[in-house]
N, C-alpha and C positions, 0 to 999 in steps of 0.2 A: 517440487520433486516427489510428494506422495503421488501425482499424476503420473509421474514417469514411472514409480514402482507399479502403480496398476495397469498401465498397459505395457510393461514387461510381463505380468501375469499372465494378462489376458492374451497377449502374444503366444507366450509359452503354450496356454492352453490350447488356444485357436491354431497352431501349427499342426496338430494332429488330426484337426478335422477334414483339411482338404486331402490327406494322406488317405484317412478313412474313406472320403468320399469315393477317390480315384480306385482305392482296392475293390470298394462295392460295388462301382461301376463296372470293372474287368470282372470280378468273381460271377456275375448274373444271378447271385443266390442272396436270401436272406438268413442261410443259417450260418449260425453263430452270430447274429447280431440281435441286439436286445432293442425292441421298441421303446420298452420303458426307460432304460436308460437313457436313450436319445430324448426322449420327451422329458425327463428329468432335466437333463443338460440345457436343452431349450428353454424350459421354463425358468432355469437358474440365471440364463440370459435376459428373459425378460425381466426378471425380478432384478438383475443389476441395471437394467435398462430406467426400469421405473422408479429404483431408488435414486438415482441422478435426477430425475425431474421431480422428484417431490422432497428433495434436499435443498433447503434455502440458501444455505451456502455455496454450491455448486451453482444453482441459477443464478446466484446474484453475480457470479463470475463467468457465466456461460459463455460469454463472445470471447475471453479468452481461454477456455477450458474445454470449447465442445468439442474438440479433436479426440479426447479420450471416449466419446461415447461411436466413434466411428468404430473402434474395435469392437465393442460392444456388437454393433450391428451386422459388422462382418463375419463374426463368428455366429451370429443369430443366425443368418441368411446361409451359411453352408451347413450348419447341423439342420436348418429346415431342408436343405437339399438332400443332406443323408437320410432322412425321415423318407421324402419323396423317393428317392432311389430304394429304400427298403420296401416300400410297399411296390415297386416296379419288381423287385426281385421277389416278392414272394408270388407274384403274378407269373413269373416265369418260373418258379419252382413249381406251382400247379400244373402250368403246360408241362413239363417235363415229366410229372407224375402220371398224366393221362396217356 
């Protein structure tokens, strides 16, 4: 049951990231986007993943609870894509200024 609530938490947080990614791709600007915030979120997911791997109780039952990590990795990838699009949009902003 705790894993279910953890998944619900991660899914709830994760719903916003694809939406943010689509918005960033369409807007073609980095204005209004905080790189520091994105990096903090990215690092939070890295820490969440690491906490699973160093938790002996979780690792003892990994074969039964591996699916929890999928949601962390999905969010990590989508936030990573948001960071990538941020840098693309910064380049686009610079070319607009010239």
